[in-house]
C-alpha positions in Angstrom: -7.2 56.2 160.1 -3.7 55.9 160.7 -0.9 58.4 160.0 1.3 56.4 157.4 3.9 60.0 157.0 6.9 59.2 155.4 9.7 62.0 156.3 12.2 63.7 154.8 14.6 66.1 154.8 15.1 65.3 158.4 17.3 67.8 160.6 17.6 68.0 164.4 18.2 71.7 165.8 18.7 71.0 169.6 16.2 68.6 170.9 13.9 69.5 168.1 13.8 67.7 165.1 12.4 69.5 161.9 11.5 67.7 158.5 9.1 67.6 155.5 6.8 65.4 154.5 2.7 65.4 152.2 -0.2 65.1 154.3 -3.6 63.4 153.0 -3.9 66.2 150.4 -0.7 66.1 148.5 0.4 69.3 150.2 4.0 70.1 151.3 4.0 70.1 155.1 6.3 70.9 157.5 6.5 69.8 161.4 8.9 70.7 164.4 8.8 68.0 167.1 10.5 68.4 170.2 12.3 65.3 171.0 12.8 65.7 175.1 10.9 63.4 177.6 7.6 65.4 178.4 7.7 67.9 176.2 4.8 67.9 173.9 6.0 70.0 171.2 4.7 69.7 168.2 3.3 71.8 165.1 3.3 71.8 161.2 3.9 75.1 159.2 3.6 75.4 155.2 7.1 76.7 155.0 10.2 75.1 156.0 12.0 78.7 157.4 9.2 78.5 159.7 9.7 75.1 161.1 13.2 76.0 161.6 12.3 79.3 162.9 10.6 77.1 165.5 13.2 74.9 166.3 15.8 77.8 166.7 13.3 79.5 169.4 11.7 76.7 171.0 12.5 76.2 174.7 11.2 73.1 176.8 9.5 74.1 180.1 9.5 70.6 181.3 13.0 70.2 182.7 
């Protein structure tokens, strides 16, 4: 089963993108994903504030 998510309110904070989407059960979720090569940071949160905070404090281990 593929994840067909429609992201909205996409914001870029440094190398991290924060977006809002609805999960498979219709709940609103927020995600923070680092776009740097070989970083691999991606997390889902229940609140937008938590996702934006994670984006602000994220530091890539790979340089």
